[in-house]
N, C-alpha and C positions, 0 to 999 in steps of 0.2 A: 504494500500500500504506500509505503514511503517513496519508493521509486516512481510509482505512478503519479504521486503528488508532485514530485520534482519535475516530472515530464510536463505536466500541465502548468506548473508554476514558475519554472526556471527556464526551460527550453524556449518557449515562445518569445520572451523578451530578448533573448540572445539572437534569435533569428529575425524577429519582426521589427526591431529598432534599427533597421538598416534600409538599404536601397530596395529590398524586395517588398517592403510593406510601408512603414511610416515615412520613409524618405523616397518612396517610389515616385518618379517624376509625373506619372499620370494620375496620381491620387489627388483628390480635392482636399483643401485644408480641413474641411469639416470631417471628412472620412478619416484623415490622419488623427484628428482629435478623438474620434470614437475609438480608433485603434489603441491609442495610448491609454484611454480610459479602460478599455477591455483588459489590456496588459496589466495595468495597476490593480484592477479588481481581481483578476485571476491570481496574480502573485500574492496579493493580500489574503485571498481565500486559501491559498496553498500554505501560507505561514500559519493561519489559524488551524487548518487541517493537521499540519505537523504537530502543533501544540497539543491538539486533542489526541493524536495517535501516540505521542511520546511522553507527555507531561501531565495529562489530566489525571486527577486522583482516582476517578472511577474508570477503570480500564475498559469495561464493556461500553460505557457511554462514550468514551473517547474514540473507540473503534467505530461505533455507530456514527458519530458526528464526522469523523474523518472520511468515512465511506459516503455519507450523504453529501458532504461538500464536494468530494471528488466526482460523485455521480452528477451533481448539478453542473460542475465545470465541464466535464467530458460530454455529458448528455446535451448541453447547450451546443457544443460543436457539432454533434451528430444531427441535431434538429436543424441547425443552419445548413449543413451539407445536404440533408435530405430535401429541404425546401428551397434550395438555391434556384431551381428552375422557375419558381413562383415569383422571385424578385430580381431575376437576372444576375444571380450570383454565380461564382465559380470557385472551385477549390484552389486555383492559382491563376496568376496573370502572366502575360508574356514578360519574360525577363525576371519572373519570380522563382520560387523554389521549384526545381525540376522534379519530375517523377523519379521514383526509385527504380533503377534498372530499366527505365522506359516503360514500366508496367503499371505501377500503382502510385497514386499521389502520395507524397511524403507525409502530408498532414494526416491523411486517412490511415496510412500504415502506422505512424507514430502514435496517434491518439487511439487507434484500434488496439494496439499492443498495450498501451497504458490502461485502457478500459478493461481489458482482459486481466491484467495484473491486479488492478484495483478489485475487481469482482472476486478473483481467486483468493487474494489476500484477505478480503472481507469475509469470505466463506471460511477460510482457515482460522481466522482470528475470532470467530464468533464464540460466545460462551458455550461451554459444554451443555448439551441438552437443548440448545436453541433449535427451534423448529419442531420440537417434539412436545406432545401433550404431557403435562405433568399435573398430578393431583386432580384429574378429571377436568382440567381447564384447557381448552384448545388454544 
């Protein structure tokens, strides 16, 4: 879960605060502002998720919150990717981040791997007995 959190919280600012996104010559000033806002929000969420995962006194609550924050962050990406045709969006621009091996968009691959790691980590870190009925309560 920590690695997935770092992927959505640290990698995008490294990649996106350059010529492929924020400083892309074809982007409008307002689009740049929204990108910086998104980067700041996602990085802040990742810091909060890391706090919950590593420092919160209630371990199961910390794992729950870290997982929920990551799901919101990564889920937002997948919603925007799935609905891109509705608003004229694209996973990349000319001169932007190239496909991996010419096969798959780098964002889709990276965030897909992060989402899988987050979900597997969340499953493995769940409290014992989670998802099972106990004391007659489902």
